[in-house]
Each structure stands twice: as structure tokens, then as C-alpha cells.
N, C-alpha and C positions, 0 to 999 in steps of 0.2 A: 359719363358712361351711357348717355342716351343713344349715341350713334351705334354702338354694338348691338344694343337691344333692338333698334330699328332694323339693323341689318339682318339679325336673326329672325325677326318677325316677318321680314320679306322673304327670307330663304325657306322658312318652315313650310308654307303651302306647297312649294315645289318638291320638298322632300317627302311629303305625305300624300302626294298626288296619287289617287287610285288608278290602278291599271286595268285595262280591259283585257280579257283573256281571249286568245285566238284558238284555243284548244277546242275540238269538237266535244260535245257531251258524250260521256261514256254510256252506251246502251248495251247491256248484257243480252246476249241472244237467249232464246228459249233453249232449255237443255236438250241436246240432240239425242235423247234416249226416250224410250216409251215411258208413259206416266205410271206404270205399274211393273212389278217384277214379273218375270216369266212364270207361267203356270203349266202344270202338267204332271205326269206321273213322277217325275224326278224332283218336284218342288213341293214343299209343305204349303198347306193352306195359310194364307196371310191374314193378319188382323186388320182392323180398320184404322187404328190409331197410328200416327207416325212414330217411327222408332225414336225413343227418347235419347237425349244426350246422357252418356253413362260415364262413370268413373271406372278405372281398372279394378277398383274394389268391388264393383257390382258384378264383375266377371270372374275375378280371381278371389275365391272365398277363403282359401287356406291362409291362415295367419303366417305360416312359415314363408310362403311365397310372397306375401305382402311385405314381409320384413326384408326379403332379398330385393324386391323392387325399390323399396325406400332407400336401401343402401346404394343401389345402382343409380338412382336419381341424384344422389349426393356425390357419387364418386366417378361415374362413367366419364371417360375422356372424350368420347364423341359428343356427349352433351355439353362438355366444357367448350369444345370447339364451336358448337352451334351457338352457345351463349356468347362467346367472344365475337362471332360473326354478327349476331344481333346488336351487340354493343357498338361494333364498328359501323353498322348500317345506321343506327340511330345518330351516332356522332356525325356521319356524313350528311345527314339531313340538316344538322345545324351548320355544317360547313357551307352547304349549298345555299341555305337560307340567308347566311350572313351577307351574300352579295346583294340582297335587297336593301341593305342599309348603308349609310355613308361610312367611310373609313375615316375616323377622326384621329389626327396625330398631334403631338405636342413636342416642341423642341425648345431648348433654352441655351444661352451662351453668356459668358462673362469675359470681357477683354480689358486688360490694363494697358494704358499707353502712357509714355513718359519720355523725357529727354535727359541726356547725360548732363551731369553737373556743369561741365564746361560750356554748355550751350544755353545756359539759363538766360532769361531775358529776351529770348527770340520771339516771344509771343505765343509759344505753344503751351498747352495746359495739360498737366498730368492728371490722371484719374481713371476710374473704372467705367466701362460701358457694358450695359446689360441688354439682352434681347430675349424675348419669349415669342414663339410662333405656334399657332394652332391652325390646322388646316383640314380641309375635306378634299381628298384627291380623287379625281375621275369617278365621281358618283354618277352612275347611269340611272336616269329616270325610267322606270319600268312602265312606259306608256302603253305598251302592247302586250304586257303579261309574259314576256320572255323569262324573266327571272322567277316570277311566281309559278309559272308552269314547270320550270326546272326544279323548283323546290317541291312542287306537288309530285313530279315524277320520282324524285329521290325518296320522298315519303312513302310512295306506293312501293318502291323497291325495298324499303326497309320493312314494310308490312309483309311483303312477300318473303323476305328473309326470316321474319318471325314465324310465318306459317311453315317454312322449311324446317325451322327448329322444332316446331310441334310435331312435324312428321318424324323427325329423328327421335323424339321422346316417345311417341306411340310405338315406333318400330323397336326401340330398345325394350320397352315393356313386353311387347309381343315376342321378341327374340328370347328374352329371359324366360318367359313362361314356356316357350317351346323347348328350350334347353332343359328346364325343370321337368317337363313332361317326358322328354327323351330319356332323361336319367331314370325316371320311374320305369319306362319300358325296358331299358337295358338291365335294370335290377331284375325284372321278371324274366327276361331272356337268360340272364345268368343263372337264376334259380332253375329254369327249365333245363339248361345245359348241365347243371350239376346233378339234378335228379336223373336225367337221362344217362349221365356217366355212371352214377351209382347203379342204376338198373343194368347197364351194360357190363359193369364189373361182375354183378351177380350172374348175368348170362354167360360170361366167359368162364366163370368158375363152374357153372352147371355143365357147360359144354365140354370143358376139360374132363370133368368126372365121367360124363357119358362117353367121351373118347377113350378114356382109360378102361372103361368097362366094355368097350367094343360095341357100344350101342350107336354112337354117332360118328360120322366120318370127319376127317380133318377139315374138310371144307366148311363144316358148321362152325368149327372153332375159328377159322379165319374170318368168316362172316361176322361172328360175334365180336372179334377183335376190331373189325372195321367200324362197327357201331361205337365201340368204346373209344377208338382213336378220334373219330369224328366229334364225339361229345367232348372229349378232352380238349381238342383244338378249339371248339366253340367256347368252352369255359375260359381259355386263355384270351380269345378274341374279345369276349364280353367283359373280361376284367380290364383289358386295355380300353375298351369303349367307355366304361365307367370313369376311368381316370381322365379320358379326353373330355367327357361331359363335365367333370368337375373343373377342368382347365377352362372350358368355354364359359361356364357360369362365373368363374373367378374373373375372366376378362370382362364380361358384361357388367358384373358388379363393380369392377374397378378396384377391388381390395380383397383381402382374405375374408372368408365367411365361415360361419359355424356349419359343419356338415350335418348337424342335427336338423338343419332347415331343409334337407333334401327328402324327397318322398321315398317310401319303402317299396311301393308297388304302383302299378297302373290303376288299381282300384282306388287308391288315395287320390291319384291325379284326376281321374274322371269325376269322382265325387266332389272335387274342389273347384271344378270349372263349371260355371253356370252357362246354360244355353241362352244366347242373346236373341230376343224376339225381333222379327223383321217387320218393318212398316210397309204399307201398301204403295206409297208414292215414292218414286225414285228421286224426287228433288231433295230428299234428306242428304243426298251425297254432296250438296253444296256446302255442307259443314266439314267435308274432308279437307285436311290441311293442304294437300297437293292441289286440290281444286281452288282453294282460297289463294294459294301462291300463284296459280295461273291467272286468276282473276285480277290480282294486283299487278301482275306483269302486263296484262291487257290495259289496265288503267294507266300504268306508267308509260306504255307506248302511246296511248292516246294523248297524254300530256306532252310527250316529246313532239307531237305534231304541232302543238301550240308554240313550242319553243322555235321550231323550224319556220313556222309562218311568221313569227315576230321578227325573225332575222331578215325578212323581206322589207321591213320598214326602217326608217332612219333610226340610228342610235343617238340619243341625246344625253350628253353628260354634263354635269354641273360641278364646277370647282369653286372653292371658297378659301380665303386665307384671312385669318385674324391674327393680329400681333401687337406687341408692345415693344417699343424701343426707347431707351433712355441711357444717359451717361451717369445717372445717379440712382442708386437703389431706392431712395426715398420717393422719387418722382416717377418710378417705373409704371405705376398704374394710374397716373394722372390722365386727364382728358387729352392733353397735348401729346402724350406719348403713344396714344392708340392710333393704329392705322389698320385698314382692311382693304381687301380687294375681292372681287367676285367675278365669275365669268362662266360662260356656257359654250359648249360646242356641239355641233351635230355632224354626223358623218353618214353618208349614204352612197353605197357603191352603185354607180350608174350602169356599169357593164362588168359582169364577171362570168360571161359565157354560160349563163344559166345555172351556175353552181348552187345558188340559194334555192331556186325553184326545184332543182333536182334533189336538194336536201329535204324539202318537203315531201317529195315523192318517196324518198328513202324511208322517212318516218311513217308514211302511210303504208308502205309495203311491210314494214316491221310491225305496224299495228295489225295488219291483216294476218301476219304470221302468228302474232300473239293471240288473236281471236281463234285461229285454227287450233293452236296449242291448248287454249282454254276449253274448246269443245272436245278435243281429244281427251283431255284430262277427265272430263265428265263421262265420256264414253268408256274409257278405261276403267274408271271407278265402277260404272254400272256392270261391266263385264265381270270384274273381280267379285263383286257382291253376288251377282247371279250365279257364278260358278260355285261360290261358297254355299249358297242356298241349295243348289242342286246336290251338293255333297251332303248337306244337313238333312235333306229329305230322304236320302237313301241309306245313311249310316246305321240307323236303327235296324233295318232289315239285314244289312251286311253283318252287323254284330250278332244278331240272332242266328243267322246262318253259320257264322264262324263258331259260335258256342255249340250249336247242334253238331257241327262237323267234329269238333273236339270230343264231344261226348260219345259220338259213334266210333271215332277212332280209338278212344280209350277202351271201349267195350270190345272192339275187334282185337286190340292188342292183348287184352286179358284172355279172351277166348282162344286165340291162336297159340298163345304161350301154353295154356293148359293142354291143348290138343298136341302140342309138340312134346310136352312132358310125358304124356301118355302114349307117345309114339304114333299118333294118328296122322299128323301132318309133318312135313319136312321143316327144317329150321328156316328155309327160305321164306315160307309163309309168315312165320313169326318175325323174321327180319323185316319184311315189307310192312307188316303191321306196326312195328316199332318206329320205322322211318315215317310212316304216315301220321302216327300220333305226334311225333316230334314236330313235323311240319305244321300240323293242325294247331298245336299249342302256340307255335311261333306266329302263325297267321292270325290267331285270335288276339295276340298282343299287338300285332301291327294294326288291326282294325281298331282296337281301343286307343292306340296312339293317334290314328287318323281322326277318331272322334274328338279327342282332346285338341288336336291341331286345328280341326274345323272351327271349334269354338274360339280358339285364339285368333284364327284367321278372320273370322267375322268381326272381332274386336278391332283388328288391324285395318281391314278394308273399309269398314264403316267410318272410322276415323272421327268418332264423336266424343272423345274423352274430354269432359268439361274441365278436368284438372290440368289439361295440357295447354290451356289458353294462357297467353302472356299479355301483359298490358301493351297498348299501342303507344307509339312514340308521340 
């Protein structure tokens, strides 16, 4: 059995020969955005520390919303699709990497040979013949790093897929928080519509009494009925909106949920969402999953150049065959039964009309496109955060103005109604005041919802949820 050992010892260095890589080194460009967030009247003053990585728990403080998020992370179907894509990408890395190793195979056979009894004595010998073969088929020596770069490219694509999964996860949490906040806003709008309808009913009753007493014209009654019909229609619309909000939350959660986990008003929503502080330097956006995905796409395109360059050089393959043959099972593994063969071949296309060189050019062009996509991802992230910060800087003033408008409208409605009761003003003045109050209360709810949405948007666009990270393959 010394010959097989000598054969394997001679073969091993070739199998473990290190490959040189022809892929260019990946150099990430400087972020194509300013080093600091925009400043001015629309933006808040920024702190000096970089924005920290946060968990959704740092932004969504309400235990009810956190419970819904946990259910969604366990049941949402989009997350399951993303997880399956990650698993497939990881497996594909192993598939691509397997080409760097020899394919070992083993086969065996047993054959019985004999002669009919009438032909005995002819010199033939009856008996069994056994054979075992093990081989290495067409193993390519990766002298120029083609296979290693292909594995590296596939690994980078797997990491990009994982970053895309983190984007899905952060998007799910933000969408669920937004739906939760919208439900709170619709609860407030329903309450406003119901209160307006009740006031309109009293107004209709009062106007009918004044009409019967000959004090008010029929036009006053019809105008009061318009206010009532409008409010009743809004009550029906907001009732449907609440049902649709529940349907959306159920879809995002991926299962039935306890309705006690829903907010009762926008006051609860705003109080439960923490304002996310912003850092001064825009390079914190390099933590965003979509930017990470674009970066790994760039790295994969860079590795593809190494694959294309390696194809310009000869492909050297090595084949080997080890086997045992014997006609007796007892001597199958004896020295005399062992035989082996080994060989190598090299192929190099002398002329292919520039196809391989053009393939390198294709890879370079794809790398350039990936670089541009990477830079655009950073620029897009910067714009989204800057927009959110502009909103954050003005929402406090908008909310103050909306509250002042509601207060003034409520006082106006109270005064005009009193003047109408005493016959000083026409019902048209009271009608306009009621409409203005209704619109002012709705506008204040909309601003509160915009404040909540801004805090959720900052969580989404900064993309720094540390709990969204997944292990690398």
C-alpha cells in the first residue's frame, strides 16, 4: 500500500496550490454628500455626537406597540420570504465554493463468471470478480483565482441579500408603527365627527323650534341639516377607516391580535414615540441596510472582474484514478490488486474574436454601474434624512399654530352661536363658525399624526436598528 500513499502525497501539493487573485482591490469612494446635515430655519440645531445605533424599543416606547412588533417579527410573511432568500443566498455560496475542491467519486462492481456443466474441463475457471474505483474528475487548479473570486462574489451577493432582509425588517416595524399611529388619528377623527354630529342634531332641533315660532327662515333649517348630514357621513367614513386600519395591522402582524393593543387617541401615540436625535456627520448613513446592500453589490462586481480576467489565462485541470481489481474478495486490497492513473490537461483558446477580453470590459462596466448605484444610495439616504430633519424642525411650530387655531375657532363658534340664539347674527355666521371649528380640529389631528410619522420616518431612514443585524455567512 505504499504506492497509493506516494501517489496521494504527490497529488496533494497540486490540490492545495494557492491561487493568485486578479480582482482589483475594492476601494470605496468618499460619500458623495456633505459632511454635515443642512442647517437653517427649517432644521433643528444638531449635536456633536454621532447618532447612535438604536433599537425600535428606543423609539417605540408603548408596550402595546412593542407587543405588536414582536408578533409581526414572528409571523409576517414578507419577513419569511426575506429569510428564505437569505438562506438560499447562503447555500449558493457553498455551491459556488465547492468548485474550488476536487470531486471525489467511488464506484464498485461484482461479476460472476462460469461455464455450463457440459463444457467442464475446457480450462475456464468459475468465480467472482470484484472491482472498486475512486476518482477525481476534471478538477481545475485555481492558479489565477477564478474560482476564489467567483466564491467571493457570491459571498458578497449573499451579504447584500442579508442587508436587503434587514431593510425589509426595518420597513415592517416602521409600517406597523405608522399603521398604529394612523389608527389613533382615525379614532380622534371619529370622535370629532361624532361630537360634531351631536352638536348638529341640537342645532337642527333649535332651528326647527325657531322655524315653528316664526323666528328663523327655512334656509336656516336646511343649512343646519347640511352640517348634520356632513358629520354623519364623516362618522360612517371614519368607522370604515378604523376597520381598514385594523385590517392593515392584521396583515402586517401576520396573525390575529388583541384589539386592546391599539391606541385610543393621538395623545397616546405622540407620547409613546420618542424623538430620535440626529448626529452631525452624514457618514452615519453607511449603516443603512440599503447602503450596505449597494456596497456589497459593488464588492461582488469587483470580484467578477477577477473572474473575467482569470478566463484570459489557460485552464489547467487535473484528473486522477485510484482503484482495486481482483477476482477474489480476500485479495481485493492486496498490493498486486491496486492500480492507479493520473493525468493533467490544459486548455487555452488562441482565438475567440476578443470574447474573453470583452467579458472583462463587461465586468468593468458593471463595476462602474455598481459604483454609481452605491453613490446614489448614499445620496438618496442623505436626502431622505435631510427631509425628515426639515420636518422635525418645523413640526413643533405647526402643532402650536394648529392648537391656537382650534382654540380660536372653538371660541368663535361659541360666540356666534350665542349671537344667533339672541337674534343678533344670522345662522350663516354660526354655520361658518361650526365648519371652521370642524376643519381646525381635523387639521390639528393631521399635524399630530405628521409629528408621529416624522419620528417613525427618522427611525426608518436612518436605518440603524442594531437588532436588525443578521449573522454573516
